[in-house]
C-alpha positions as CSV (number, residue, x, y, z in Angstrom):
1,M,155.4,2.1,81.8
2,K,153.5,4.3,84.3
3,Q,152.4,1.2,86.4
4,N,155.9,-0.6,86.1
5,I,157.7,2.8,87.5
6,L,155.0,2.6,90.5
7,K,155.7,-1.2,91.0
8,T,159.7,-0.4,91.4
9,A,158.9,3.2,93.6
10,V,156.5,0.6,96.2
11,D,159.4,-1.9,95.9
12,L,162.2,0.1,96.5
13,F,160.1,2.5,99.1
14,L,159.4,-0.1,101.1
15,N,162.6,-1.5,101.5
16,Y,164.8,1.7,102.1
17,G,161.7,4.3,102.9
18,F,159.9,7.4,101.3
19,K,162.5,9.7,101.9
20,S,165.9,7.5,101.2
21,V,165.0,6.8,97.7
22,T,165.7,9.7,94.6
23,M,164.0,9.2,91.7
24,D,168.0,8.4,90.5
25,D,167.4,5.0,92.1
26,I,164.1,4.5,90.9
27,A,165.3,5.2,87.2
28,N,168.5,3.5,87.9
29,A,165.9,0.5,89.3
30,Q,163.9,0.3,86.6
31,G,166.3,0.8,83.4
32,I,165.1,3.8,82.6
33,S,166.0,7.8,82.4
34,K,165.3,9.7,85.2
35,K,163.4,12.4,82.3
36,T,161.1,9.0,81.7
37,I,159.6,9.2,85.3
38,Y,159.4,13.0,84.9
39,Q,157.3,12.1,82.1
40,Y,154.4,10.9,84.4
41,F,155.5,12.5,87.6
42,S,155.7,16.3,87.9
43,N,158.1,15.9,91.3
44,K,158.6,12.9,94.0
45,T,156.1,14.2,95.8
46,V,153.4,13.7,93.2
47,L,155.4,9.9,92.9
48,V,155.2,9.4,96.3
49,E,151.2,10.2,96.7
50,E,150.7,7.7,93.7
51,T,153.2,4.7,94.7
52,V,150.6,5.6,98.5
53,Q,147.6,5.1,96.6
54,Y,148.4,2.0,94.5
55,L,150.1,0.2,97.4
56,F,146.9,0.6,99.3
57,Q,144.1,-0.1,96.1
58,T,146.1,-3.2,95.8
59,I,146.3,-4.0,99.5
60,S,142.4,-3.1,99.9
61,S,141.7,-5.6,96.9
62,G,143.7,-8.9,98.0
63,I,141.6,-8.0,101.7
64,E,138.1,-7.9,99.9
65,D,139.5,-10.9,97.8
66,I,140.2,-12.8,101.2
67,R,137.0,-11.7,103.3
68,D,135.0,-12.9,99.8
69,Q,136.2,-16.4,100.7
70,E,134.3,-16.1,103.9
71,K,136.6,-18.2,105.9
72,N,136.4,-19.3,109.1
73,P,137.0,-15.7,111.1
74,I,140.3,-16.9,113.1
75,D,141.5,-18.0,110.0
76,E,140.5,-14.8,107.7
77,I,142.8,-12.7,110.6
78,Y,145.6,-14.8,110.0
79,E,144.9,-14.9,105.9
80,I,144.8,-11.3,105.8
81,K,148.2,-10.7,108.4
82,R,150.4,-13.4,105.7
83,F,148.8,-11.2,102.8
84,L,150.1,-8.1,104.6
85,M,153.4,-9.1,105.4
86,Q,153.9,-9.9,101.9
87,N,152.7,-6.9,100.1
88,L,155.0,-4.4,103.3
89,K,157.9,-6.7,102.8
90,D,158.0,-6.7,107.0
91,E,158.3,-2.7,106.8
92,K,162.5,-3.0,107.3
93,S,162.7,0.7,106.7
94,S,160.1,2.2,108.7
95,P,158.0,3.7,105.5
96,Q,155.5,4.4,108.2
97,F,157.7,7.0,110.4
98,Q,159.2,8.9,107.2
99,L,156.0,9.1,105.0
100,E,154.3,11.0,108.4
101,K,157.8,12.9,108.8
102,Y,158.4,14.0,105.2
103,Y,154.9,13.8,103.8
104,P,152.0,14.2,106.4
105,K,149.6,15.3,104.2
106,I,149.8,11.8,102.0
107,F,150.4,10.2,105.0
108,H,147.1,11.5,107.1
109,D,145.1,10.7,104.0
110,I,145.9,7.2,103.3
111,K,146.3,7.2,107.1
112,D,142.0,7.8,107.3
113,K,141.3,5.8,103.8
114,Q,142.9,2.6,105.5
115,Y,140.9,2.8,108.9
116,C,137.4,2.9,106.7
117,V,138.7,-0.6,105.2
118,M,139.6,-2.0,108.4
119,Q,136.8,-1.0,110.5
120,D,134.9,-2.3,108.0
121,C,136.7,-5.7,108.1
122,V,137.3,-5.8,111.5
123,S,133.7,-5.1,112.0
124,C,132.3,-8.1,109.8
125,N,135.1,-10.4,111.4
126,L,134.0,-10.3,114.7
127,E,129.9,-10.0,113.8
128,R,130.4,-13.3,112.2
129,G,132.5,-14.5,114.9
130,K,130.2,-13.9,117.3
131,N,127.7,-15.1,115.4
132,M,129.4,-18.5,114.8
133,G,130.1,-18.9,118.6
134,L,134.0,-18.4,118.6
135,F,134.0,-14.1,119.6
136,R,132.0,-13.3,123.1
137,D,128.1,-11.9,122.8
138,D,128.6,-9.2,125.1
139,L,132.1,-7.6,122.9
140,N,131.6,-3.8,121.9
141,V,132.2,-4.2,118.5
142,G,132.2,-0.2,117.6
143,F,135.4,0.0,120.4
144,I,137.0,-3.4,119.6
145,S,137.5,-1.7,115.5
146,K,138.6,1.2,116.8
147,I,141.3,-0.5,119.2
148,Y,142.1,-3.0,116.7
149,F,143.2,-0.2,114.2
150,N,145.1,2.3,116.5
151,C,147.2,-0.4,117.9
152,M,148.4,-1.9,114.2
153,M,149.7,1.3,113.6
154,A,151.3,1.8,117.4
155,L,153.0,-1.6,115.7
156,K,155.1,0.3,113.0
157,D,156.4,3.2,115.9
158,K,159.9,2.1,115.3
159,T,160.7,4.6,118.7
160,L,158.4,2.1,120.4
161,F,159.5,-0.9,119.0
162,P,163.0,-0.9,118.1
163,L,163.7,-3.1,114.5
164,E,166.9,-4.4,116.3
165,H,164.4,-6.0,119.1
166,F,161.2,-6.4,117.2
167,S,160.3,-7.7,113.9
168,M,157.2,-7.5,112.1
169,Q,156.8,-10.6,112.0
170,M,157.2,-11.5,115.7
171,L,154.9,-8.0,116.9
172,M,152.2,-8.7,114.2
173,E,151.8,-12.4,115.9
174,N,152.2,-11.6,119.1
175,Y,149.2,-9.2,119.1
176,L,147.2,-11.6,116.7
177,E,147.3,-14.2,119.2
178,Y,146.8,-11.2,122.2
179,H,143.4,-9.6,120.3
180,L,141.8,-13.1,119.5
181,R,142.7,-14.4,123.5
182,G,140.4,-11.5,124.7
183,I,137.8,-11.6,122.3
184,C,137.0,-15.8,122.0
185,T,134.7,-17.9,124.0
186,S,135.7,-21.4,125.0
187,K,135.0,-22.3,121.9
188,G,137.1,-19.7,119.9
189,I,140.1,-20.5,122.4
190,A,140.1,-24.1,121.0
191,Y,139.7,-23.4,117.8
192,L,142.8,-20.5,118.1
193,N,145.1,-23.0,120.2
194,N,144.3,-26.2,117.5
195,Y,145.1,-23.7,114.8
196,L,147.6,-21.9,116.3
197,E,149.6,-25.8,117.3
198,I,148.7,-26.9,113.6
199,N,150.4,-23.5,111.9
200,Q,152.9,-22.3,114.4
201,N,155.7,-21.9,112.2
202,N,153.7,-20.8,109.0
203,N,152.2,-18.0,110.0
């Protein structure tokens, strides 16, 4: 039952925001009483915290599965992007903004964990790309991994990129191409251009 509540909460929070969704909304969506939810979560803050952790573990596990396949580093970047878009539901409700504003401690705790996962993921991707001749040898991996994470966080800032002008899908596609064109060798650029031509409607 607890797992089902968490799955429902994830879906509602991502679609409507952490502040907007009430315990009643979750109970109604799950087809249970609010009292049942309180048997597992003493208050909404606890539910938000466990939901965020649950989503983080789901995302982290999925990224690890993709990394284990040892795809071409450029393919890997786009595969992870597709996985994130499927699981974060295009973030239509600006959940990051609501989490930061109304649950700042939870936001900062999860941000630190996200940074650790992404730094390791990006660093390994860059090193593999360099070894394969796809990415430039002179790249500062530590610098790029930090820039990559902070740019990804900025894409979710709806004051910078309002939803009426920028969908998350479009932002991610443009940012990943921007990122790759800045780090690729001529061999990498050729691979990227071919990849984009083949997959332009599927990313």
